[in-house]
N, C-alpha and C positions, 0 to 999 in steps of 0.2 A: 443122843444120836437120833432117836425118833422125832424129837422136837425140832432138830435141825432140818430133817427131811420134810416135816410138815411146813416149816417156814419157807423152805425152798419151793414147795408145791404151791403155796399161796402167793408167792411173789411172781410166778410166771403166769401168762395168760392161759386160761382154761377154755378149751373149745368144747361146746356141748356135745358134739358128735364124735369126739375123741378124748374122753375123760380118762385119766389114770385109774387103774383098778382100785387103788387105795381110797380114792375120793368117792367111788361108788359104794364102797363097803360101809354099811351102817347108815346109809342115807335115808332119811325119813322126812315126810312132808309135814310142815308146820300147820296144824289145823286152824289156828286163830290168826291167819295171815292178815285178816282185815283189821285187827286191833293193834298193829305194830306200826311204828313210824321209823323212818330212817334217821339215824343220829349223825354219822359221818361216813362217807364212802371211803372204802379202803384205797381205791385208786381214783385220783382226781380226774374230773371230766371238765371239758370246757363249759362255760356258762351257758352258751346257746344250746348245749346238748342235754341239759338236765334241768329239771324244775325242782330239785330237792335242795338247792342252796338257800341260804338265809336271805330274807328280804333286803338286807343292807347291801348284798352283793349286786342287786339289780337296780341301784340308784345311780343315775348318770345321764348324760346327754343322749346316749344310744342304748337305752334299756327301757323295759316296760316293767315297772314294779308291780303292776296289777297281775300280769300274766307270768311273772318270774322269768323273763327272757331278756337276753342281750343280743345286740346286732353288730355286725362288722361295719356296716355302712348306714348312712342316714336314709338312703332309699329303701333299704330293707325295713327300717323302723317305720317309715311312713306307710309302706304297704301293709305292715302289721296293724297299724292304727286303723286302717280302713277295712280290715278283715272282719269276717263274721265271728271269728274266734275271739278277737278283742271286744267286739260289741256284745257278744254273749256274756263275757265276764263282767262287763259294765252292768248288764242287766242283773247278773247274779249279785253284784255288790249293792245295787240299789234295793234288791229284795232281802238284803241281809244274809246272803248265803256266800259260801266260800267259792273262789274261782276254780275252774277246772283246768286241767292240762290240755295240751293240743291233742294228745292221743284220746283222751276221754271225750273231747268235743267231736273228733272224727267218728267215734263210736256212736255218739248221739245222732250225728247226721246220717250215719248208715242205717239207723233204726227207722228213719223216715220212709214213707212210701216212695218206691223207686219211680213212681210216675213223675216226680219232680224232675228227674233227669231227662224225660222226654217232652217236657213242656215247651211251648213255643216262645216263651219269654227269653230274651237274650240275657246273659249272665256274665259274671266276672271271671277273671283269670288270676291265679296265684294270690288270692285274698285281696285283690286290689280293686274289684269291680263294685260299683255302687248298686248295680241291679240286683245282685244276689241278696241284698238286705230285704228285698221285697219278696223273696221266694223261700230260700232255705232257712234263714234265720227266723223269719216270721212264722213259717210252718212249724219250726221246732218249738218256738215259744207257745204257739197255739196248742200244739199237742201236749206240752207239759201242763198248760193251764187246764186242758180237759182232764188229764190224768189226775191233777190235783183235786178237781171237783169230784171226780169219782171216788178218790180216797176219802175225801171229807164226808161224802154221802155214805160210804161204807162204814166209816167210824161212827156216824150217827146211828146207824142201824145195828151197831155192835157186831158187825160181820167179821169173819176171819179172813185171813189171807193178806195181811198188810205187807208181809215179806214179798209176796208176788207182785204187789203194786209197786213197791219200791224198786224191785228189779226191773219192771217194765218201764218205769218212769224215766230211767236214765239219769237220775239225780246224782250229782257229784258225791262221792263217798259211799254210795249205796250199791253201785255196780260191782262187778268183779274186778279185783286189782289187776294191774298189768303184769306184775311179777308174782311168781310162785316161789315160796321160800322153803328151803330144806335145811334141816339140821344134820350135823355130821360130828362124829367123835373127834375128827381132826381139828375142828374149829373151837376157839375159845367160847366162853359163855357169852350169850346174847349176840353171837355172830353166826350168820347163816349164808347159805348159797342161794342165789336168786337166778331164776330162769324165766324168760318172757313167756307168758301164756300163749302168745300169738303163734309160736312155732309149733304148737301142738294142733293137730287136726281136731275137728269136732268129735270124732269117734274116740280119739285118744284122750280127750278131756273127760269123756264119760267113763273112762276106765277107773275102777276103784283103786288100783295100785299104779300111781304115776311113776314111782321109782322103777318099776319093772318096764314101763314104757321107755324111760330114759335109757335103761340098759339095752333094750332092743334097738335103740337109735344109734348105738355105737357102730361106726363104720371102719373098715380096714383102710389103711393108707394105700393110695394108688400111685403108680409111677406115671407121671404126666409126660406125654411126648413133647417134642420141641414145638412151641407155639409158632404161629405165623408172625409176619412182620408187625401186624397190628396188635399182637399180644393175645389173640384169641385162639381157641382150639377148634379144630374141625368137629362138627356135630357127631360124626361117627366114632370119634376117639373116646367118648364117654357115654355110657348108657345108664348110669346110676341115678340116685335121687338128686334133685336139684330144685332151687327156688327161682322164681321170676320176680324181679323187683322193677318197679316203674314209678316215675314221678313226672308230672306235667303241670305247667302253670306259668303264666306270664310270658308265653312264647318260647319257653324252655321245655324240652322233653329229653328224658334220659331213661333208658331201659337196659336191663342186664339179666342174664341167666347165669347163675353161679352154682357150681357143683358143691354138694355137701360133704363129699368124701375128702378127708384130709390129704394133703400132698406129702409124700414121703421124702425124707432127706437123703443125703448122699449115702449114709451108712445104713439106710433102711428104716430108720426111726423117723417119726414125724418131727417137723420143725417146731422150735419153741414158739416163735411168733406165727400167728395165723397168716398163711399166704393163700388166699382164696383162688380157686381155679375158675376163671371166667370162661364160660362156654361161648358166650356171644354178648356183645354190648353195642349200643348205638346211641348217639346223642344228636338232637336237632335244636336249632335255634332260629326263630323267625322274629322279625321286628313287627310285633302286634300290639305293644303297649304304648300308649300315648305318653311321650316323655314330659316330665314336669307337671303332668296333670293326672296321671294314674288311670287305670281302667283300660279295657280293650276298646277297639274301635267299634265293634258291633254293639257293645253296651252304650257307648256314646251316641251311636246312630239311633238306638231305640229310645233314648231319653230326650235327645235334642233334634232329631231329624238327621238325614243323611248329609254329611259334609261333602264338599266338592273340591277339596284341596288335593295336591299331589301326594302329600303324606298320608291322608286318609285312604286314598285309593291304594297306595302301597300296603298299608296295614290290612285292608280288606283282602287283598290278594294273598298276603302272607298268612292270614288266618286260614283261608281255604287251602293254601299249599301245605300248611302244617298238618291240617286234618288228613289230607291225602297221603302225606309222607308217613304219618303215624300209622294209619290203617294199612298202608302197603307193608310196613315193617311187621306189624302184627300178623299179617297174612303170611309173610315169609317165615316167621317164627312159629307158625301154628303147631308144628310137631313138637317143639320144645315146650310150648305153653300147655298143650294137652297132657304132656307127661310130667309137668311140674307138680311137686307135692303141694306147694302153697304159692299164692300170688299176692305179693305185697304191692299195693297200689296206693299212690297219693294223687288224687285228682279232685281238687277242691273247686267247686263251682259247677253249675249246670253245663256250661259250654265245654269244659274239660271232660266231664263225665260223659257227655254226649259224644265227644270225640272217640272215647274208648269203648263205651257200651252201646253206642248207637241210639236207636235202631238204624241200621243200614244194611244193605245187601251184602251178604257174605261176612258178617261180623264174627270176630274170633272170641272176644270176651263177652260174657254174660253177667249182668249186674247181680243176678241171684245165685252165682256160683258160690258154693260153700267153701271153696278154697281161698276166696278173696279175703285179705286182711289189710288193715291199715297199719301204719307205723306207730307203735305205742310210745313214741317219744317225739320230741321236736326235731324237725328237719329243715334244711335250708334250701337254697336254690337247686333246681334239678340239674345235677352234673354227674359224671361218672365217679368222681371222687366221693361225692355225697352218697351215692348208692353203695359204694364199697364201705364207707364208714357205717352206713346203716346196717349192712349185712354183718359186719363185725360186731356191732352193738347188739344185734339180735341173737347171734350165736355164741357170744362170749359169756361164760359163767360169771355172775356177779358175786362178790364177797362183801357183805355189808355187816356192820354192827347195828343191831336193831334193839330198841328198847320198847317196852309196853307203852301204849299211848296213855296220855295223862287221863283221858276219860275212863279207861278201864281201871287204871290204878286208883283213881279217886271214887270209883263207883260205890264201894262199900262204905267209905267214910261219908259220902254224900247222902247215902240212904239213912245212916244213923243220925246225921245232923239235921235232916228234914224232920225227924220225929221230935227232936228236942228244941229246935229253933222256933221262935214265935212266928206265926203266919204273917206274911207280908201284906200290907194294906192293898186291897184290891183296887184296880183302876176304876175311876168313876164311870159308871155305865150311863149312856145317854138314853133318855126316854124317847118314845116314838115321836113325840112332837119336836123334840130337839133334833133328832136325826132328820126329820122332814124339813125343818127350818134350815139346817146345815146344807141339805141338798138344794133347796131353793136358792140359798145364798150363792153357792158355787155356780149354778146355772145362770142366774141373773147377771152376776158379775162377768161371766164369760160372754154373754150377749152384748154387754156394754163395751167390753174390750174389743170385740169384733165388729162393733157398729151394726148390729143386726136388730134394727128397730122393729120391723114386722114380726120377727121371731120373738122378740121381747114382749110385744103387746099380746101376741097370741098365747105366750106362756102365762102371762098374768091372767088372761081370760079363762084359760083351761083350768088353772089351779085356784081360781077364785082368790087371787091375791090383789091387794090394793096397791096403788102406786107409791104409797109411803111405807111399804113393807120394810121392817127393820132387819138388817143382816144379823146372822148368828155365826159365831159368838160375839157379843157386843164388845168384849174387851179387845178383840182383834180388829174390830171395825169402828173404833171410836172416832177416827178422823172422817170417814165416809160411811155413816151408819145407814144411809138410804140410797135409793136409785139415783135421785137427782144430785145428791152430793157426789156420788161416785162418777156419774157422767160428767159433771162439771170439773172434777179433779182430773179426769182423763182427757179434758179439752175436746170433747166430742160434741160439737155444736148441733149436728142433726139429732143426736140422741136427746140433748137438753130440750130442744124445741118440741120434739115428739112427746117426751115425757110430760112436759108442761101442758101442751095443747091437746094431745090425743088421750093421754093416760090420766091427766088431771092431778098431777103431783102438787103438793103444797110447797111453795118457795119460802114460806115463813119459818119452817122447821129448822132448828139449829143442831149442830153436833155437840159433843161434850166440851168442845173448846169454845162454844158460843158463837160459831160462825154459820152464816146461812150458805146455801149452795152457791149463790152468786159470788160470794167472797172467795170461793175456792177455784173459780175460773182463772185459767192461766194465760189466755190469749184473748184478743179483741173479738174474734169470730164467735167464741163461746159467750162472751158478754153481750154481744149483739143478739145472740139467740134469746137471751132473757128479755131484751128490749123488744124484739119482734113478738115474743109471746105476750108481753104486756099490751102491745098494740092489738093483737088478735083477740085476746081474752077480754080486754076492756079494763078500765080502771076500777070497776066495782067488783071484779072477781076476787082480787086479793089486795092486801095493803102493801102495794109494791114498794113504797118508801120504807116501810119497816123491813122489807126483804132486802133493802140496800140496792134495789134495781134502779138504774137511771131512767130518765124519761123515755116514753115509748118511741119506737121507730118501726116504720113499716119495712116490709121486705124489699119493696122497690127503692125506698130511700137508702137502705143499706147497700143495695146493688149499685145505685147511681153514685153513691159516695165511693165505693170501691173502684168503679170505672173511672171516676174523676181522679182519684189518687193514682190510679194506674197510668192514666194519660199524663198526669203531671210528672210522675216518675220517669216515664218514657221521654217526655220533653226535656227534663233535666239531664237525662242521659244523653240525648241528642245534642243538647247545647254543650255538654262537657266534651263530647267527641269532636264537635266542630272546633271548639277552642283548642283542644289538643292537636288537631290536625293543623290549625293555623300556627300554633307554636312550633310544631315540628317543621312546617314549611319554612318558617322564618329562621329557625336554627339549623336547618339542613345544610346550607352552604358553609357554615362555620364549623361543622363537625370535623372535617379533615384538619383544620387548624387546631382544634382542641386535642385531637389525637396526637398531633405533632408536639403540642406543648406538654403532653403527658409523658414524653419520653424521659427515660432515666439516664441517658448517656448523651454525650455530644455527637456521637456518630448518628443518632436518630434525627438530630436537627440538621446536620449537614446534608445538602442535596446529593443524591447518589447519581453517578454517571450511568449512561444507558447500559454499559457492559455490566456494571454492578447490579443493576435492576434485573438484567437477564439472568445473571448467575443466581440471584435471590429467588427468582421465579422457578428456576430449574433445580433448586436445592431439595434434596430428598426424593427426586424422581429417578426412576430406572432409566437405563440408556434408551430403551425403546420409547419411553414417554418423553425423554428429552428430544429425540429426533422428531417425534410427532409435534411437540411444542414448537420446535424450530421451523418446521414446515408451515405450521399455522401462522407463525410470526411473519414468515416470508410472504405467505398468501395475503395477509392483511396489508403488508407494505406494497404488494403488487396492486391490490385494489386501490390504494391511495394514488399510486402512480397512474393507474388507468383513469381515475377521476380527473387528475390534472391533465392527462393526455386528451380526454374528451373536451376539456375546457379550452383547448387550443394551444397548450404549452407542450411543444414537441421538442424532445432532446435526443440527439443521436445516442448518447450514452444510455439513456433509459431504454430506448428501443433495442440496443445491443444487449443490455442486461436481460430484458424479457425474452429475447431470442435464445439466449443461453439457458434460461430457466425452462423454456418450452422444450428445448432439445434434451435437457437432463431429466425432464419429468418431475420437476420440483413443485409444480403448481397443480392445484386440484380444485374442483368445484367452480365457483364463480370466477376465481382467479384464473383458472385454466381457460374458461370461455373468454374472459377478457384478454388473456394472452393470445388466444387464436385470433381475436379481432385485431390485436396489436400487431400480430404477424402480417395480417393483410395490409394494415397501415404502413408497416415497415416496407413491404414490397412496393406499395405506392410511393412511399417516400424515396425509396431507392431509385425507382424509375424517374421520379421528378428530379432527384439529385443528378442522375445521369443526363437527363435532358438539359438541366441547368448547366452542368459542366460542358456539355456539347455546345450549348449556346455561348457560353463564356469563351470556349476555345474558338468558336467561329468569329465572335466579336473581336477577340484578340488578334485573330489572323487578319481580319479586315482592317483593324487599326494598324497593324504592322505593315500591311500592303500600302495603305494610304500614306503612312509615314515615309515609306521607301520611295513612293512616287513623288512625294513632295521634295524629298532630298534630291532626287534625280533632276526634277524640274529646276530646282534652284541652281544646281551646278551647271546645267545647260545654259541658263540665263546669264550666268557669270562669264561663261566662255564667249557667249555672243557679245556681251558688253566689252 
């Protein structure tokens, strides 16, 4: 019966501030919490919420196997790759150390001097900015390097206090663990309760009995009044302990004040599933991140100069507006923030930290506030749902099966095996001369790669090195054992000429493959440098033929040859272009015929009627575009008619048609001006036509009168006869 009740207890979510009495009974802190590792969590968690899963889980297109994280979108993965968190883990891997979790990295950043937050350099947002790599990440690495030097010096002096050094260094695995583990009689063997250390204040963590602190944290359920339409409660409805949670990054801001007192159910008992009582919440989003490029606009302006596009101006305005909105909200919530037990804040990057912590007039949050905590687990984009998930993760009791770490288990056996096992052969130590030669080799090769001839010559002079200094170790530099060989293999013509003429290197020396420096040259400019050096140094300086160097050539001859070849190449290119233009000019008229012959159907060959051509032109157009096209077609036709009209070809039907177009407003632009001119011509034509008709009528009337008179005169003559 007791076993069934225990299983039922472990199956339901356990809220830290409202634990059942039976779970508190017999609760004891596990002292060696640093030496345990998580085997399998009792309750599964999403991949992006935990870093305890196996490495195989984080293999895929949207996962980071180094940081043990997975992402829902490719954009989140890209922003993670650009983040300081990922770059720091890359540094850890290169140094042969294990990567850290995001919570541990945030703690490392918090240990830095807060002056970084007030610096004038622009920085990134939401782990996407490139500028932050020159501030926070660099400062963190420099600080760890200094602490490492101090620890090494302390070990050489046989001083005490290594534990304090490890604690201050912030090295992964040496700081305080994120979870405190407690054993209970209710749990099976190697199974423990886990509570995040971050929910305890500094004073509570210094208490010798943390179990008693947990008992004092138990709160009575409260009856919550009916919330407002937005789901929040009025501030006067609750005066108990509460947390402030805030996230900002990438133009997203989310803040929430949550009550710690559990919400009572209908029957007076607490609910099985945690239902947080939100006292206040607010989210902002501004377009501040450069799409498909990453980083904030301010960081891009600092790196490349101020852009003058519409998008950049909008992003700058949104950055300023977001800062004003966030600070105004913090001022409105000042009473809630002052009374909060703890402040959980995620503000990665100098710009985001400056938004919250200032300095600015009337700032609410102080960077040195002892209540400020980071989220000891991975978080996603700043949203209200993410804040609620984070609060539940912080305040829910973890039940895990833990096993002793392999290092602690094998400690005794390792100690015994060390005594019996034969000593390993020591690594060969380099002598002082070998170390010096190795240093000179790396420096000289770097000067050659960067084409730093003055620095190279100065280095040889200061260190009393000859121009034929042999690189060390010889087995790694068998192909290019000396400066001249290395410069020739790098195809660095200025270095070759300088090493021969100014440093006095010997071109006769060969590498282990039996090749001189000239034979390693890969382009003509480098080979010409040997010929120019032969000309400047003279034939008696070296046996140039034995060095495989061709006949001498002066610098002017080499330049003239290059200019001549360049002119010839330009002339050939010009001739080619002219020939191509002539070919295109000749083939141009035949291109329509070729296109017609390439048709795949008989319909492409048959000539189309004007109506079919008009329909084909209007295919796929909207009705408005079709009307516009028809007007343009009419305008072009009107222009052609005007041209014919100006040439003396006048047709009454054309004039009548133009008159109709003008009255309907179908013409525009040049066609309209031509139509107005045509209207004047039409009026003149009409007047001429009226005059002509009047003249014709007069002529007809005169002809008719003359005919009548002739007929009358004829009849009269007949009568007389």
